[in-house]
C-alpha positions as CSV (number, residue, x, y, z in Angstrom):
1,M,-40.7,-111.8,9.1
2,Y,-40.1,-109.9,12.3
3,K,-38.3,-111.5,15.2
4,Q,-37.0,-110.0,18.3
5,L,-33.3,-109.7,18.9
6,T,-31.8,-112.0,21.5
7,S,-30.0,-110.6,24.5
8,E,-26.7,-111.8,23.0
9,Q,-27.5,-109.8,19.8
10,R,-28.4,-106.7,21.8
11,Y,-25.1,-107.0,23.7
12,T,-23.1,-107.4,20.5
13,I,-24.9,-104.3,19.0
14,S,-24.1,-102.2,22.1
15,V,-20.4,-103.2,22.0
16,L,-20.1,-102.5,18.3
17,L,-21.9,-99.2,18.6
18,Q,-19.5,-98.1,21.4
19,K,-16.6,-99.0,19.0
20,K,-18.2,-96.8,16.3
21,F,-19.0,-99.5,13.8
22,S,-21.6,-98.7,11.2
23,L,-25.1,-99.9,11.5
24,S,-24.8,-101.9,8.3
25,F,-21.7,-103.6,9.5
26,I,-23.4,-104.5,12.8
27,A,-26.5,-105.8,11.1
28,E,-24.4,-108.0,8.8
29,T,-22.3,-109.2,11.8
30,I,-25.4,-110.5,13.8
31,G,-27.2,-111.6,10.7
32,V,-30.2,-109.3,10.6
33,S,-31.5,-106.6,8.2
34,V,-30.4,-103.1,8.7
35,S,-34.0,-102.1,9.1
36,T,-34.3,-104.2,12.2
């Protein structure tokens, strides 16, 4: 099932990407599939 990311999740993603975390770690952290 597809659901849009919340603004909070988007913010978390941007912060973690800036800190060079892996996409799989970020997905696990916010509770979504890596393919999202």
